[in-house]
N, C-alpha and C positions, 0 to 999 in steps of 0.2 A: 502493500499500501502505499502510497505516495505520502510524503509528510511536507505541510504548507512552510516556504519560507520565504521570506523579502529579498529581492535581489538589488543590490546596491546599482543607481545609476537608473533606475525607471521611472517612479516618480508618478506611473498610470494614477496610482489611488488620490495626488494630487490635485489631480481635475475633479473639482468640487462643484462643476455645471450642476444647481437644483436641478434643471429640464432633464437630466438624466437618472434623475434618483427622487421620484415625484412621489415616494411614499417615507421620507424623511421623517414627515412627523410620526408615523407609525413606529418608529423605534428608537428615536431621538426626543429624549425630557424637552419641554418647555425651552428652557435655558439652555443646551444643548445646542436645541435648533438655533436660535437666536444667537449661539457663537458659533456653530457652521456657515450659518447664510454672512455673518461677519468677516469670514476668513475669506470668503470667495472676491474675486478679481475679477476686473473688468471682463477679463477674457476666460473665464471661467474657472483659471488656476488657482490653489488656495495661496495668497499673499506674502507664507512663510515658505512659498518654495522656489527655493535657489534654481531655476531654468536652466541656467550656466552651468552647475555644476551636481546638477538633478539630485539635491539634497534638502532635506527638509531643515531649515534654520532655528525651527526650536523643537527639535526630535526630543529631547531629554523633557522638555515642558511639554509635548504636545498633549492635548484633549484624549480623553478618552475613547473617545469614540474613531481615533485617528491608530489606535492601537488592535494587534489580532492576537487578544490573549481569550481563552475559556470565561473567565469572569465576565467581560465584556461583550460578546457575542450571546452568553447566557442571558445576559440582562437584555440586552439588545430583541435576538432573535429566538431564543429561549431555546438554542440548542445546548446539545448537552458538549461535553469535550473530549467525548470521542465522533462526534461529528463534526469538530471546526477545523480538521485538516480537510476532507472533502468540499466543504462548503467553500471555506478562504480561498482554496484553489479552483475553484467554479468561477468564484468570483473575480479572482485577480485575471483568469486567462477570459472571461470575457470582456474585463475592464482594460487591459491591455491588449487587446485585440480591434478595439474601438475605438482606444485613442492612438496607437502607433498601428497598426494592420497585422493580419491574419499571418502574414511572412513577416513580420520584424523581429528584428534583432532583438528588441526586449522580450517576446514571446517565447525565442528559442531559445535566450539564454534563462530564462523562468522554467519551462520545460525541462532542461537539462538543470537546473536547479532541485527542484522538487524528485525527481527520481535518482538521484543521486542518494545514496547510502547515509545516513546521520550518525555521528560518533555518540 
């Protein structure tokens, strides 16, 4: 079974365009929704995303909804910990494809990363 992991230099999840996520209010608290919307730049990308280096400029202080962790995904989506990898992988594949394309280097790197054995 594949294990989800983030790949550096991707940042697809930092494309926060609310029109791509019409159900935000279903899984974010009102305060989180307000924070989420305040982070969306004019171009739909997170204002904290350094697009040149493809890194989050507030990574250590990023909001809870930006973290792929069992407790967060349980609270937001009702997912049990054992369902997290499959769900997160599917979300990432779909989002990376929609941002960078189905033949993108980012998607290829992600698929290679999740297929590697973890220590």
